[in-house]
DRENPA-3360 file (N, C-alpha, C; in nm, 2 decimals, always signed):
BEGIN
1 = MKDKLSKL = +4.13/+2.84/-0.65/+4.00/+2.94/-0.64/+3.87/+2.88/-0.67 ~ +3.87/+2.82/-0.79/+3.73/+2.74/-0.81/+3.63/+2.70/-0.73 ~ +3.74/+2.59/-0.66/+3.64/+2.53/-0.53/+3.62/+2.62/-0.44 ~ +3.70/+2.74/-0.42/+3.63/+2.82/-0.29/+3.52/+2.94/-0.34 ~ +3.49/+2.94/-0.48/+3.39/+2.99/-0.53/+3.28/+2.90/-0.55 ~ +3.30/+2.77/-0.60/+3.20/+2.72/-0.57/+3.12/+2.64/-0.44 ~ +3.21/+2.63/-0.36/+3.15/+2.63/-0.19/+3.10/+2.78/-0.17 ~ +3.13/+2.87/-0.20/+3.05/+2.97/-0.17/+2.93/+3.00/-0.21;
9 = AIHGGIIA = +2.91/+2.97/-0.36/+2.77/+2.99/-0.40/+2.71/+2.87/-0.36 ~ +2.77/+2.79/-0.32/+2.66/+2.63/-0.29/+2.60/+2.70/-0.10 ~ +2.69/+2.76/-0.05/+2.66/+2.81/+0.07/+2.57/+2.91/+0.06 ~ +2.59/+3.00/-0.02/+2.49/+3.12/-0.05/+2.37/+3.07/-0.10 ~ +2.37/+2.97/-0.19/+2.23/+2.93/-0.23/+2.15/+2.83/-0.11 ~ +2.22/+2.77/-0.02/+2.16/+2.71/+0.08/+2.11/+2.83/+0.16 ~ +2.19/+2.92/+0.21/+2.14/+3.02/+0.30/+2.01/+3.08/+0.22 ~ +1.99/+3.15/+0.11/+1.89/+3.20/+0.05/+1.78/+3.09/+0.03;
17 = FLIITLAP = +1.80/+2.98/+0.04/+1.68/+2.89/+0.02/+1.62/+2.88/+0.20 ~ +1.70/+2.87/+0.31/+1.67/+2.86/+0.45/+1.60/+3.00/+0.46 ~ +1.65/+3.11/+0.39/+1.58/+3.25/+0.43/+1.41/+3.26/+0.37 ~ +1.44/+3.18/+0.24/+1.29/+3.19/+0.20/+1.20/+3.10/+0.25 ~ +1.27/+2.99/+0.32/+1.18/+2.87/+0.35/+1.12/+2.93/+0.50 ~ +1.20/+3.01/+0.58/+1.19/+3.02/+0.72/+1.09/+3.15/+0.73 ~ +1.13/+3.25/+0.62/+1.07/+3.39/+0.66/+0.92/+3.39/+0.66 ~ +0.85/+3.31/+0.61/+0.69/+3.29/+0.62/+0.67/+3.25/+0.76;
25 = LLIALSTS = +0.75/+3.15/+0.80/+0.74/+3.08/+0.94/+0.77/+3.16/+1.05 ~ +0.86/+3.27/+1.05/+0.89/+3.34/+1.11/+0.76/+3.44/+1.12 ~ +0.73/+3.50/+1.04/+0.61/+3.62/+1.02/+0.48/+3.54/+1.09 ~ +0.46/+3.40/+1.05/+0.34/+3.36/+1.11/+0.36/+3.35/+1.27 ~ +0.47/+3.30/+1.34/+0.51/+3.30/+1.45/+0.48/+3.42/+1.50 ~ +0.58/+3.53/+1.46/+0.56/+3.66/+1.53/+0.42/+3.71/+1.54 ~ +0.34/+3.70/+1.42/+0.20/+3.75/+1.42/+0.11/+3.68/+1.52 ~ +0.12/+3.58/+1.57/+0.07/+3.49/+1.64/+0.08/+3.59/+1.79;
33 = FKAPGDTS = +0.15/+3.62/+1.81/+0.19/+3.69/+1.95/+0.14/+3.81/+1.97 ~ +0.10/+3.86/+1.84/+0.01/+4.00/+1.84/-0.14/+4.00/+1.92 ~ -0.19/+4.08/+1.95/-0.29/+4.11/+2.00/-0.38/+4.10/+1.86 ~ -0.51/+4.05/+1.86/-0.61/+4.02/+1.77/-0.63/+4.16/+1.75 ~ -0.64/+4.27/+1.79/-0.68/+4.38/+1.70/-0.54/+4.46/+1.67 ~ -0.41/+4.39/+1.68/-0.30/+4.48/+1.61/-0.33/+4.47/+1.50 ~ -0.30/+4.61/+1.40/-0.26/+4.62/+1.28/-0.13/+4.63/+1.22 ~ -0.02/+4.65/+1.33/+0.08/+4.67/+1.26/+0.13/+4.59/+1.17;
41 = SPLELFSA = +0.26/+4.65/+1.09/+0.28/+4.54/+0.97/+0.36/+4.38/+1.04 ~ +0.33/+4.30/+0.95/+0.36/+4.13/+0.96/+0.53/+4.16/+0.98 ~ +0.59/+4.26/+0.92/+0.75/+4.23/+0.85/+0.79/+4.31/+1.02 ~ +0.71/+4.36/+1.11/+0.77/+4.40/+1.25/+0.77/+4.28/+1.33 ~ +0.89/+4.21/+1.31/+0.91/+4.09/+1.39/+0.89/+4.11/+1.56 ~ +0.83/+4.03/+1.62/+0.80/+3.99/+1.76/+0.81/+4.17/+1.81 ~ +0.74/+4.24/+1.76/+0.74/+4.40/+1.83/+0.64/+4.40/+1.95 ~ +0.55/+4.26/+1.95/+0.45/+4.25/+2.07/+0.46/+4.10/+2.11;
49 = FTLESYTT = +0.44/+4.07/+2.23/+0.41/+3.94/+2.28/+0.28/+3.93/+2.37 ~ +0.17/+3.85/+2.34/+0.08/+3.85/+2.44/+0.03/+3.71/+2.38 ~ -0.04/+3.64/+2.49/-0.10/+3.50/+2.44/-0.26/+3.51/+2.43 ~ -0.29/+3.63/+2.39/-0.42/+3.66/+2.38/-0.50/+3.62/+2.26 ~ -0.42/+3.60/+2.15/-0.48/+3.55/+2.00/-0.47/+3.37/+2.03 ~ -0.35/+3.33/+2.11/-0.38/+3.16/+2.15/-0.50/+3.14/+2.22 ~ -0.54/+3.25/+2.33/-0.67/+3.21/+2.39/-0.77/+3.21/+2.33 ~ -0.78/+3.32/+2.25/-0.89/+3.34/+2.15/-0.89/+3.21/+2.06;
57 = AFQKMNFG = -0.82/+3.19/+2.00/-0.81/+3.08/+1.91/-0.85/+2.94/+1.98 ~ -0.79/+2.90/+2.09/-0.79/+2.76/+2.18/-0.95/+2.78/+2.17 ~ -1.01/+2.89/+2.23/-1.14/+2.90/+2.26/-1.25/+2.86/+2.13 ~ -1.23/+2.95/+2.05/-1.34/+2.98/+1.93/-1.34/+2.82/+1.85 ~ -1.23/+2.76/+1.83/-1.23/+2.67/+1.73/-1.26/+2.53/+1.83 ~ -1.30/+2.54/+1.96/-1.31/+2.42/+2.05/-1.21/+2.35/+2.07 ~ -1.07/+2.37/+2.08/-0.96/+2.32/+2.07/-0.94/+2.16/+2.13 ~ -1.03/+2.14/+2.23/-1.03/+1.99/+2.31/-1.10/+1.90/+2.23;
65 = SSFFNSLI = -1.20/+1.92/+2.19/-1.30/+1.85/+2.09/-1.24/+1.83/+1.94 ~ -1.20/+1.93/+1.91/-1.15/+1.90/+1.77/-1.00/+1.85/+1.78 ~ -0.94/+1.88/+1.91/-0.80/+1.79/+1.88/-0.83/+1.61/+1.90 ~ -0.94/+1.61/+1.96/-0.99/+1.46/+1.98/-1.02/+1.39/+1.86 ~ -1.08/+1.48/+1.80/-1.19/+1.43/+1.67/-1.01/+1.39/+1.57 ~ -0.98/+1.50/+1.55/-0.81/+1.48/+1.46/-0.72/+1.37/+1.52 ~ -0.74/+1.35/+1.66/-0.65/+1.26/+1.69/-0.70/+1.10/+1.67 ~ -0.82/+1.11/+1.72/-0.89/+0.96/+1.67/-0.89/+0.94/+1.50;
73 = TTLGSVFV = -0.92/+1.05/+1.46/-0.92/+0.98/+1.28/-0.78/+0.95/+1.24 ~ -0.67/+1.05/+1.33/-0.53/+0.99/+1.24/-0.49/+0.87/+1.31 ~ -0.55/+0.84/+1.42/-0.46/+0.72/+1.48/-0.51/+0.61/+1.44 ~ -0.65/+0.61/+1.40/-0.73/+0.49/+1.37/-0.67/+0.47/+1.22 ~ -0.67/+0.55/+1.12/-0.64/+0.56/+1.01/-0.47/+0.48/+0.98 ~ -0.38/+0.55/+1.07/-0.26/+0.50/+1.07/-0.24/+0.33/+1.11 ~ -0.32/+0.33/+1.22/-0.32/+0.20/+1.24/-0.35/+0.11/+1.15 ~ -0.48/+0.09/+1.09/-0.50/+0.04/+0.97/-0.44/+0.02/+0.88;
81 = VVLLASMA = -0.35/+0.15/+0.83/-0.26/+0.15/+0.72/-0.16/+0.06/+0.75 ~ -0.08/+0.12/+0.85/+0.03/+0.04/+0.91/+0.03/-0.11/+0.89 ~ -0.11/-0.17/+0.95/-0.15/-0.34/+0.93/-0.18/-0.39/+0.81 ~ -0.24/-0.31/+0.74/-0.27/-0.36/+0.59/-0.16/-0.35/+0.50 ~ -0.10/-0.25/+0.50/+0.00/-0.21/+0.39/+0.14/-0.31/+0.45 ~ +0.14/-0.35/+0.57/+0.30/-0.43/+0.59/+0.26/-0.57/+0.55 ~ +0.14/-0.60/+0.59/+0.09/-0.73/+0.54/+0.09/-0.76/+0.39 ~ +0.04/-0.63/+0.31/+0.05/-0.68/+0.16/+0.16/-0.68/+0.11;
89 = AYPLGRIN = +0.26/-0.59/+0.17/+0.41/-0.61/+0.13/+0.49/-0.73/+0.16 ~ +0.43/-0.78/+0.26/+0.51/-0.92/+0.32/+0.52/-1.00/+0.19 ~ +0.42/-1.07/+0.14/+0.41/-1.13/+0.03/+0.50/-1.11/-0.11 ~ +0.49/-0.95/-0.15/+0.53/-0.88/-0.25/+0.67/-0.86/-0.25 ~ +0.74/-0.85/-0.13/+0.85/-0.84/-0.09/+0.95/-1.00/-0.10 ~ +0.85/-1.07/-0.08/+0.94/-1.23/-0.06/+0.92/-1.30/-0.16 ~ +0.77/-1.30/-0.23/+0.76/-1.39/-0.38/+0.84/-1.33/-0.47 ~ +0.90/-1.40/-0.59/+0.96/-1.33/-0.69/+0.86/-1.41/-0.83;
97 = GKLSKFLY = +0.77/-1.37/-0.88/+0.68/-1.42/-0.96/+0.61/-1.29/-1.02 ~ +0.56/-1.36/-1.16/+0.45/-1.25/-1.22/+0.37/-1.21/-1.13 ~ +0.28/-1.28/-1.08/+0.16/-1.24/-1.03/+0.19/-1.13/-0.91 ~ +0.31/-1.16/-0.83/+0.34/-1.05/-0.74/+0.40/-0.92/-0.78 ~ +0.48/-0.94/-0.91/+0.51/-0.80/-0.97/+0.40/-0.72/-1.03 ~ +0.26/-0.80/-1.09/+0.16/-0.76/-1.12/+0.08/-0.69/-1.01 ~ +0.11/-0.73/-0.94/+0.01/-0.68/-0.76/+0.09/-0.55/-0.75 ~ +0.21/-0.55/-0.74/+0.29/-0.46/-0.69/+0.27/-0.33/-0.79;
105 = ILFISGLV = +0.29/-0.39/-0.90/+0.23/-0.23/-1.01/+0.13/-0.22/-0.99 ~ +0.03/-0.29/-0.95/-0.11/-0.28/-0.91/-0.12/-0.18/-0.80 ~ -0.06/-0.20/-0.72/-0.08/-0.09/-0.61/+0.00/+0.03/-0.61 ~ +0.11/+0.03/-0.67/+0.18/+0.16/-0.72/+0.08/+0.23/-0.81 ~ -0.01/+0.16/-0.89/-0.08/+0.24/-0.98/-0.16/+0.36/-0.91 ~ -0.21/+0.29/-0.77/-0.29/+0.40/-0.66/-0.22/+0.53/-0.66 ~ -0.09/+0.55/-0.70/-0.04/+0.68/-0.66/-0.09/+0.78/-0.77 ~ -0.13/+0.71/-0.87/-0.13/+0.80/-1.01/-0.28/+0.90/-1.00;
113 = IPGQMVVI = -0.36/+0.83/-0.94/-0.51/+0.92/-0.93/-0.51/+0.96/-0.78 ~ -0.55/+1.09/-0.77/-0.57/+1.14/-0.62/-0.71/+1.11/-0.58 ~ -0.71/+1.10/-0.46/-0.86/+1.09/-0.45/-0.95/+1.17/-0.47 ~ -0.92/+1.30/-0.46/-1.00/+1.43/-0.50/-1.08/+1.42/-0.62 ~ -1.02/+1.36/-0.72/-1.09/+1.35/-0.85/-1.19/+1.22/-0.86 ~ -1.22/+1.16/-0.73/-1.34/+1.04/-0.74/-1.43/+1.08/-0.63 ~ -1.43/+1.19/-0.57/-1.49/+1.20/-0.44/-1.61/+1.20/-0.46 ~ -1.67/+1.25/-0.58/-1.79/+1.25/-0.61/-1.88/+1.13/-0.61;
121 = PIAQVFST = -1.83/+1.03/-0.69/-1.87/+0.93/-0.71/-1.88/+0.83/-0.60 ~ -1.77/+0.88/-0.50/-1.76/+0.80/-0.38/-1.85/+0.84/-0.29 ~ -1.88/+1.00/-0.27/-1.98/+1.02/-0.19/-2.11/+0.94/-0.22 ~ -2.15/+0.91/-0.34/-2.29/+0.90/-0.40/-2.28/+0.74/-0.34 ~ -2.17/+0.67/-0.36/-2.16/+0.54/-0.32/-2.15/+0.53/-0.14 ~ -2.12/+0.62/-0.08/-2.16/+0.63/+0.06/-2.27/+0.64/+0.10 ~ -2.33/+0.72/+0.01/-2.51/+0.76/+0.01/-2.59/+0.65/-0.01 ~ -2.56/+0.56/-0.09/-2.63/+0.44/-0.14/-2.61/+0.32/-0.05;
129 = LGIPSTRF = -2.52/+0.31/+0.03/-2.50/+0.23/+0.10/-2.52/+0.25/+0.27 ~ -2.57/+0.39/+0.28/-2.66/+0.44/+0.40/-2.50/+0.46/+0.49 ~ -2.38/+0.50/+0.47/-2.28/+0.49/+0.57/-2.29/+0.65/+0.63 ~ -2.31/+0.62/+0.73/-2.32/+0.79/+0.80/-2.23/+0.90/+0.80 ~ -2.26/+1.01/+0.81/-2.13/+1.11/+0.78/-2.08/+1.14/+0.95 ~ -1.99/+1.10/+1.01/-1.96/+1.10/+1.10/-1.77/+1.13/+1.12 ~ -1.73/+1.14/+1.21/-1.60/+1.17/+1.22/-1.51/+1.07/+1.17 ~ -1.59/+0.95/+1.17/-1.50/+0.80/+1.15/-1.52/+0.77/+0.97;
137 = TPMIMFIT = -1.60/+0.84/+0.89/-1.61/+0.85/+0.75/-1.50/+0.88/+0.69 ~ -1.44/+0.99/+0.69/-1.31/+1.03/+0.64/-1.22/+0.92/+0.63 ~ -1.21/+0.84/+0.74/-1.08/+0.71/+0.79/-1.09/+0.64/+0.66 ~ -1.20/+0.64/+0.57/-1.23/+0.55/+0.46/-1.15/+0.59/+0.36 ~ -1.17/+0.70/+0.32/-1.07/+0.78/+0.21/-0.92/+0.78/+0.24 ~ -0.89/+0.83/+0.41/-0.75/+0.81/+0.43/-0.69/+0.69/+0.41 ~ -0.74/+0.59/+0.46/-0.72/+0.44/+0.45/-0.68/+0.42/+0.29 ~ -0.78/+0.43/+0.24/-0.74/+0.37/+0.08/-0.66/+0.46/-0.01;
145 = CSIPFSTF = -0.62/+0.59/+0.04/-0.54/+0.67/-0.04/-0.40/+0.66/+0.03 ~ -0.39/+0.62/+0.13/-0.26/+0.60/+0.18/-0.16/+0.44/+0.17 ~ -0.29/+0.38/+0.14/-0.21/+0.22/+0.12/-0.12/+0.22/-0.01 ~ -0.13/+0.29/-0.13/-0.05/+0.25/-0.21/+0.09/+0.32/-0.19 ~ +0.08/+0.41/-0.15/+0.25/+0.48/-0.11/+0.31/+0.37/+0.01 ~ +0.21/+0.37/+0.12/+0.27/+0.27/+0.20/+0.32/+0.14/+0.17 ~ +0.25/+0.07/+0.09/+0.30/-0.04/+0.05/+0.41/-0.06/-0.01 ~ +0.41/+0.04/-0.11/+0.56/+0.09/-0.19/+0.70/+0.09/-0.11;
153 = LYTGFMRT = +0.65/+0.17/+0.05/+0.75/+0.18/+0.15/+0.80/+0.05/+0.18 ~ +0.69/+0.00/+0.23/+0.72/-0.15/+0.33/+0.78/-0.24/+0.22 ~ +0.71/-0.25/+0.11/+0.77/-0.32/+0.02/+0.94/-0.35/+0.00 ~ +0.96/-0.17/-0.05/+1.11/-0.18/-0.05/+1.18/-0.22/+0.08 ~ +1.15/-0.17/+0.19/+1.24/-0.22/+0.29/+1.22/-0.36/+0.35 ~ +1.08/-0.46/+0.29/+1.10/-0.58/+0.33/+1.22/-0.67/+0.25 ~ +1.24/-0.59/+0.14/+1.35/-0.69/+0.07/+1.49/-0.66/+0.13 ~ +1.51/-0.60/+0.23/+1.64/-0.60/+0.29/+1.62/-0.64/+0.44;
161 = VPVEIEES = +1.51/-0.71/+0.49/+1.51/-0.82/+0.55/+1.55/-0.95/+0.52 ~ +1.66/-0.99/+0.61/+1.72/-1.15/+0.57/+1.61/-1.22/+0.56 ~ +1.61/-1.36/+0.49/+1.53/-1.46/+0.45/+1.56/-1.53/+0.56 ~ +1.68/-1.56/+0.61/+1.78/-1.65/+0.69/+1.64/-1.67/+0.84 ~ +1.64/-1.54/+0.90/+1.56/-1.52/+1.01/+1.43/-1.60/+1.01 ~ +1.37/-1.58/+0.88/+1.25/-1.67/+0.89/+1.27/-1.83/+0.90 ~ +1.37/-1.85/+0.80/+1.40/-2.01/+0.80/+1.39/-2.09/+0.92 ~ +1.52/-1.99/+1.02/+1.54/-2.05/+1.12/+1.40/-2.06/+1.23;
169 = AYLDGANL = +1.31/-1.95/+1.20/+1.18/-1.96/+1.26/+1.09/-2.08/+1.25 ~ +1.11/-2.07/+1.12/+1.02/-2.21/+1.04/+1.05/-2.32/+1.08 ~ +1.19/-2.35/+1.11/+1.24/-2.48/+1.17/+1.21/-2.49/+1.29 ~ +1.19/-2.37/+1.39/+1.16/-2.42/+1.51/+1.01/-2.41/+1.54 ~ +0.92/-2.41/+1.40/+0.78/-2.47/+1.41/+0.70/-2.33/+1.41 ~ +0.74/-2.21/+1.42/+0.66/-2.07/+1.39/+0.57/-2.08/+1.28 ~ +0.47/-2.06/+1.28/+0.36/-2.06/+1.19/+0.38/-1.94/+1.11 ~ +0.30/-1.90/+0.98/+0.32/-1.77/+0.91/+0.29/-1.65/+1.01;
177 = FTRFFRIV = +0.17/-1.65/+1.08/+0.16/-1.50/+1.18/+0.23/-1.46/+1.26 ~ +0.32/-1.58/+1.30/+0.41/-1.57/+1.43/+0.53/-1.52/+1.37 ~ +0.56/-1.60/+1.24/+0.66/-1.53/+1.18/+0.69/-1.38/+1.15 ~ +0.60/-1.34/+1.07/+0.52/-1.20/+1.03/+0.53/-1.08/+1.16 ~ +0.47/-1.13/+1.26/+0.43/-1.01/+1.34/+0.52/-1.04/+1.48 ~ +0.60/-1.15/+1.48/+0.69/-1.17/+1.60/+0.84/-1.15/+1.55 ~ +0.89/-1.14/+1.43/+1.02/-1.16/+1.37/+1.01/-1.08/+1.26 ~ +0.92/-1.07/+1.15/+0.94/-0.97/+1.05/+0.91/-0.83/+1.07;
185 = FPLLAPAT = +0.78/-0.81/+1.14/+0.72/-0.66/+1.16/+0.83/-0.57/+1.24 ~ +0.87/-0.61/+1.37/+0.95/-0.55/+1.45/+1.08/-0.50/+1.34 ~ +1.14/-0.59/+1.27/+1.26/-0.51/+1.18/+1.18/-0.44/+1.08 ~ +1.09/-0.40/+1.06/+1.02/-0.29/+0.97/+1.01/-0.19/+1.02 ~ +1.08/-0.18/+1.16/+1.02/-0.02/+1.23/+1.05/+0.08/+1.18 ~ +1.17/+0.11/+1.10/+1.20/+0.26/+1.02/+1.10/+0.25/+0.92 ~ +1.08/+0.16/+0.86/+0.94/+0.20/+0.75/+0.82/+0.21/+0.80 ~ +0.82/+0.16/+0.93/+0.67/+0.19/+1.02/+0.66/+0.33/+1.05;
193 = VSVVITQG = +0.77/+0.38/+1.10/+0.80/+0.54/+1.14/+0.78/+0.62/+1.04 ~ +0.85/+0.60/+0.92/+0.83/+0.68/+0.79/+0.67/+0.67/+0.74 ~ +0.63/+0.56/+0.76/+0.46/+0.58/+0.77/+0.39/+0.63/+0.82 ~ +0.41/+0.61/+0.93/+0.36/+0.69/+1.07/+0.37/+0.85/+1.03 ~ +0.48/+0.91/+0.99/+0.49/+1.06/+1.00/+0.45/+1.07/+0.87 ~ +0.48/+0.99/+0.75/+0.41/+1.12/+0.61/+0.28/+1.09/+0.63 ~ +0.20/+0.95/+0.66/+0.07/+0.97/+0.61/+0.00/+1.03/+0.77 ~ +0.04/+1.03/+0.86/+0.00/+1.12/+0.97/+0.04/+1.26/+0.97;
201 = IWIWNDYF = +0.09/+1.31/+0.92/+0.10/+1.46/+0.90/+0.00/+1.48/+0.79 ~ -0.01/+1.42/+0.66/-0.12/+1.42/+0.58/-0.25/+1.43/+0.62 ~ -0.26/+1.33/+0.70/-0.43/+1.30/+0.79/-0.46/+1.39/+0.87 ~ -0.36/+1.45/+0.95/-0.38/+1.55/+1.01/-0.42/+1.70/+0.96 ~ -0.33/+1.68/+0.88/-0.33/+1.85/+0.81/-0.47/+1.84/+0.72 ~ -0.52/+1.75/+0.68/-0.60/+1.75/+0.54/-0.74/+1.80/+0.60 ~ -0.84/+1.90/+0.53/-0.94/+1.93/+0.55/-1.04/+1.90/+0.46 ~ -1.01/+1.84/+0.35/-1.10/+1.82/+0.23/-1.20/+1.72/+0.28;
209 = YPLIFVNK = -1.15/+1.59/+0.29/-1.23/+1.51/+0.35/-1.31/+1.51/+0.49 ~ -1.26/+1.55/+0.58/-1.36/+1.60/+0.67/-1.47/+1.69/+0.63 ~ -1.43/+1.78/+0.55/-1.48/+1.90/+0.51/-1.62/+1.83/+0.45 ~ -1.61/+1.74/+0.34/-1.69/+1.66/+0.27/-1.81/+1.58/+0.33 ~ -1.71/+1.45/+0.41/-1.79/+1.36/+0.49/-1.84/+1.39/+0.60 ~ -1.81/+1.51/+0.69/-1.86/+1.54/+0.83/-1.97/+1.64/+0.83 ~ -2.08/+1.62/+0.92/-2.17/+1.72/+0.93/-2.17/+1.77/+1.00 ~ -2.15/+1.72/+1.13/-2.18/+1.80/+1.26/-2.07/+1.88/+1.30;
217 = QSEMSLPV = -2.08/+1.99/+1.37/-1.97/+2.07/+1.38/-1.87/+2.06/+1.49 ~ -1.97/+1.94/+1.58/-1.91/+1.88/+1.69/-1.79/+1.77/+1.65 ~ -1.79/+1.74/+1.54/-1.73/+1.62/+1.50/-1.58/+1.66/+1.39 ~ -1.62/+1.77/+1.41/-1.48/+1.84/+1.27/-1.34/+1.85/+1.33 ~ -1.27/+1.85/+1.24/-1.13/+1.80/+1.30/-1.07/+1.97/+1.27 ~ -0.95/+1.96/+1.34/-0.88/+2.11/+1.36/-0.86/+2.19/+1.27 ~ -0.81/+2.12/+1.12/-0.79/+2.21/+1.01/-0.95/+2.28/+0.95 ~ -1.05/+2.20/+0.96/-1.17/+2.26/+0.94/-1.24/+2.35/+1.01;
225 = TMLNFLGD = -1.18/+2.34/+1.18/-1.24/+2.45/+1.27/-1.16/+2.58/+1.20 ~ -1.03/+2.55/+1.17/-0.96/+2.68/+1.11/-1.02/+2.79/+1.01 ~ -1.10/+2.70/+0.93/-1.17/+2.79/+0.84/-1.24/+2.89/+0.88 ~ -1.28/+2.88/+1.03/-1.39/+2.98/+1.09/-1.27/+3.11/+1.06 ~ -1.16/+3.11/+1.08/-1.11/+3.26/+1.12/-1.08/+3.30/+1.01 ~ -1.08/+3.27/+0.88/-1.04/+3.33/+0.73/-1.11/+3.42/+0.71 ~ -1.25/+3.46/+0.78/-1.33/+3.57/+0.76/-1.38/+3.57/+0.61 ~ -1.45/+3.70/+0.59/-1.53/+3.73/+0.45/-1.52/+3.91/+0.41;
233 = KENPAQWS = -1.62/+3.94/+0.34/-1.60/+4.05/+0.32/-1.67/+4.15/+0.42 ~ -1.77/+4.10/+0.54/-1.80/+4.16/+0.63/-1.70/+4.16/+0.77 ~ -1.67/+4.04/+0.77/-1.57/+4.05/+0.87/-1.44/+3.98/+0.82 ~ -1.36/+4.06/+0.82/-1.22/+4.03/+0.77/-1.12/+3.93/+0.85 ~ -1.04/+3.85/+0.79/-0.96/+3.76/+0.86/-0.89/+3.83/+0.98 ~ -0.87/+3.79/+1.11/-0.77/+3.83/+1.20/-0.66/+3.75/+1.20 ~ -0.56/+3.79/+1.15/-0.43/+3.73/+1.11/-0.40/+3.66/+1.22 ~ -0.37/+3.72/+1.32/-0.29/+3.69/+1.45/-0.36/+3.59/+1.54;
241 = ILFAACIL = -0.49/+3.57/+1.51/-0.60/+3.44/+1.54/-0.56/+3.35/+1.46 ~ -0.56/+3.36/+1.34/-0.56/+3.25/+1.24/-0.39/+3.18/+1.23 ~ -0.30/+3.27/+1.28/-0.18/+3.22/+1.25/-0.15/+3.14/+1.40 ~ -0.20/+3.16/+1.51/-0.21/+3.12/+1.64/-0.29/+3.01/+1.67 ~ -0.38/+2.95/+1.57/-0.46/+2.86/+1.53/-0.38/+2.74/+1.49 ~ -0.28/+2.80/+1.36/-0.19/+2.72/+1.26/-0.10/+2.67/+1.38 ~ +0.00/+2.76/+1.45/+0.08/+2.72/+1.55/+0.03/+2.60/+1.65 ~ -0.09/+2.61/+1.71/-0.17/+2.52/+1.78/-0.17/+2.38/+1.72;
249 = CAIPLILL = -0.20/+2.36/+1.61/-0.25/+2.27/+1.51/-0.09/+2.17/+1.49 ~ +0.02/+2.28/+1.47/+0.11/+2.23/+1.42/+0.20/+2.14/+1.54 ~ +0.21/+2.20/+1.63/+0.29/+2.15/+1.77/+0.30/+1.98/+1.79 ~ +0.17/+1.93/+1.76/+0.16/+1.77/+1.81/+0.27/+1.71/+1.69 ~ +0.25/+1.77/+1.58/+0.33/+1.73/+1.49/+0.48/+1.79/+1.47 ~ +0.51/+1.84/+1.50/+0.65/+1.90/+1.57/+0.73/+1.81/+1.67 ~ +0.64/+1.81/+1.77/+0.68/+1.68/+1.86/+0.72/+1.53/+1.80 ~ +0.58/+1.51/+1.71/+0.59/+1.36/+1.68/+0.72/+1.37/+1.57;
257 = FSLLQKYF = +0.73/+1.45/+1.49/+0.85/+1.47/+1.37/+1.03/+1.46/+1.46 ~ +1.02/+1.55/+1.59/+1.14/+1.55/+1.65/+1.21/+1.41/+1.71 ~ +1.10/+1.35/+1.77/+1.11/+1.22/+1.80/+1.14/+1.11/+1.74 ~ +1.10/+1.09/+1.61/+1.09/+0.97/+1.52/+1.18/+1.00/+1.39 ~ +1.24/+1.12/+1.41/+1.33/+1.16/+1.28/+1.43/+1.08/+1.24 ~ +1.50/+1.06/+1.32/+1.61/+0.93/+1.31/+1.55/+0.84/+1.23 ~ +1.47/+0.78/+1.27/+1.39/+0.62/+1.19/+1.34/+0.69/+1.06 ~ +1.28/+0.78/+1.06/+1.19/+0.84/+0.94/+1.30/+0.82/+0.81;
265 = VSGISAGA = +1.44/+0.92/+0.88/+1.51/+0.94/+0.75/+1.59/+0.79/+0.73 ~ +1.61/+0.72/+0.78/+1.64/+0.57/+0.75/+1.53/+0.50/+0.68 ~ +1.45/+0.49/+0.70/+1.33/+0.44/+0.63/+1.29/+0.48/+0.52 ~ +1.29/+0.61/+0.50/+1.25/+0.67/+0.38/+1.37/+0.64/+0.27 ~ +1.51/+0.63/+0.29/+1.61/+0.60/+0.20/+1.62/+0.46/+0.18 ~ +1.60/+0.38/+0.27/+1.58/+0.25/+0.22/+1.49/+0.19/+0.14 ~ +1.34/+0.25/+0.16/+1.26/+0.18/+0.08/+1.25/+0.27/-0.04 ~ +1.31/+0.39/-0.05/+1.32/+0.43/-0.21/+1.42/+0.37/-0.29;
273 = VKG = +1.55/+0.36/-0.22/+1.67/+0.26/-0.26/+1.61/+0.12/-0.31 ~ +1.55/+0.06/-0.24/+1.49/-0.11/-0.27/+1.39/-0.11/-0.31 ~ +1.29/-0.01/-0.31/+1.17/-0.03/-0.40/+1.19/-0.01/-0.54;
% end
């Protein structure tokens, strides 16, 4: 009897959690299919179905240009993060010594201080160095903020890769770069997928750094262009258009996660346990 009650309580808690989690998503999806001038209650789920809000959002936010800016920023940042973090994790996961442990702690300490706290002095440094405010400028912040967690994840997964594989390649005459890029790095695929998803989602959704470091409207990313739909006292927000813009921005991330979720789960679990 106690087992049945405990299972019933667990299942009830899971159902309640799902309802709390999915209810806002369903309201947003339902509202996005309403006309821009529709003032009906958002709790009336799927009472209307029109793509007018999606069309308006697509046009007003210059979706093609904004999507290209977000894509370039995300892909470029993730590529550099994967390259630097995996190379940094290679000696940290292979060498057992005081120096490697110190460097590992040094990388992990970067998780403690959020980049938003030092954005003002960094902006002053950029101005002193004459770094222009373009779509590529936020990539500097994205890369530096992503490296600590990515290195932590790669280091934990690196310790699961057998050293014997490298030793056999070393005996065959493979140099250091050949052993890493042709033997070790392909074995880090689950960790790489985890880094791509976790950091890619954050970079894609972030609006703070592009808002601070990008000046031209034509170079703004998708999250920044969505701010135009929030409205003000004179022009209230049109929620159907705003939610439609949110759905348009989320579709690429949903497709990416659905394709890579198997590797994502295995990479996160291995990196967390071994790290």
